[in-house]
C-alpha positions in Angstrom: 81.1 219.4 121.1 83.6 216.8 119.9 85.9 217.5 122.8 83.1 217.1 125.3 82.2 213.7 123.8 85.8 212.6 124.0 85.9 213.8 127.6 82.7 212.0 128.5 84.1 208.8 126.9 87.3 209.1 129.0 85.2 209.7 132.1 83.0 206.6 131.4 86.1 204.4 131.1 87.5 206.0 134.3 84.2 205.4 136.0 84.3 201.7 135.0 87.8 201.4 136.4 86.8 203.3 139.5 83.8 201.0 139.9 86.2 198.0 140.0 87.9 199.5 143.0 84.7 200.8 144.6 83.1 197.4 144.5 86.0 195.8 146.3 83.7 193.7 148.5 81.7 192.4 145.6 82.3 189.3 143.5 85.0 189.5 140.9 82.5 189.0 138.1 80.6 192.1 139.2 83.8 194.1 139.4 84.9 192.9 135.9 81.4 193.8 134.6 81.9 197.3 135.9 85.1 197.7 133.9 83.7 196.2 130.8 80.5 198.4 131.0 82.7 201.4 131.4 84.8 200.5 128.4 81.7 199.7 126.3 80.0 203.0 127.2 83.2 204.9 126.5 83.6 203.2 123.1 79.9 203.9 122.3 80.3 207.6 123.0 83.6 207.7 121.2 82.0 206.1 118.1 79.8 209.2 117.7 82.9 211.5 117.3 84.8 212.3 114.1 88.0 211.1 115.8 86.3 207.9 116.8 85.0 207.2 113.3 88.4 207.9 111.9 90.0 205.5 114.4 87.5 202.7 113.7 87.9 203.2 109.9 91.7 203.0 110.3 91.4 199.8 112.4 89.2 198.2 109.7 91.7 199.2 107.0 94.6 197.9 109.1 92.8 194.5 109.6 92.2 194.3 105.8 95.8 195.0 105.1 96.9 192.4 107.6 94.9 189.8 105.8 96.9 190.7 102.6 100.3 190.0 104.1 102.2 187.0 102.9 103.6 185.4 106.0 106.8 183.4 105.9 106.6 179.7 106.0 108.0 177.7 109.0 111.1 176.8 107.0 111.8 180.4 106.0 111.4 181.5 109.6 113.8 178.9 110.9 116.3 179.7 108.2 116.2 183.4 109.0 116.5 182.7 112.7 119.5 180.4 112.1 121.2 183.2 110.0 120.6 185.7 112.8 122.1 183.3 115.4 125.2 182.6 113.2 125.7 186.3 112.6 125.4 187.1 116.3 127.9 184.4 117.1 130.4 185.6 114.5 130.0 189.2 115.7 130.5 188.3 119.3 133.7 186.4 118.4 135.0 189.3 116.3 134.2 191.9 119.1 135.9 189.5 121.7 139.0 189.4 119.5 139.1 193.2 119.0 138.6 193.7 122.7 141.5 191.4 123.4 143.8 193.1 120.9 142.9 196.6 122.2 143.5 195.4 125.8 146.9 194.0 124.8 147.8 197.3 123.0 146.7 199.4 126.1 148.7 197.2 128.4 151.8 197.6 126.2 151.3 201.4 126.1 150.9 201.9 129.9 153.7 199.4 130.6 151.6 196.7 132.3 152.3 193.0 132.0 
């Protein structure tokens, strides 16, 4: 029964998207309403399944965990970004130097000038 409900939910979403293209001659608001109605109906059916309940529970827990995160301040973000830029600059200079040295060595080995 669960798989049937999930299939019905997917079909409802597909019907909403299909309605968007079927109602090509209608106003954009009506076409958008078709898509939103399909998604709403699909979500409503999915809500009644164990997988849907698990997903919505997971989403609520994720939102609660996100509120617990201590986000960096603007200053901390700018400092970290500056460190990354300096590191990238130094690494690019190092790799440019290594490439030049290796090019010089290969040219000496093959007798080029």
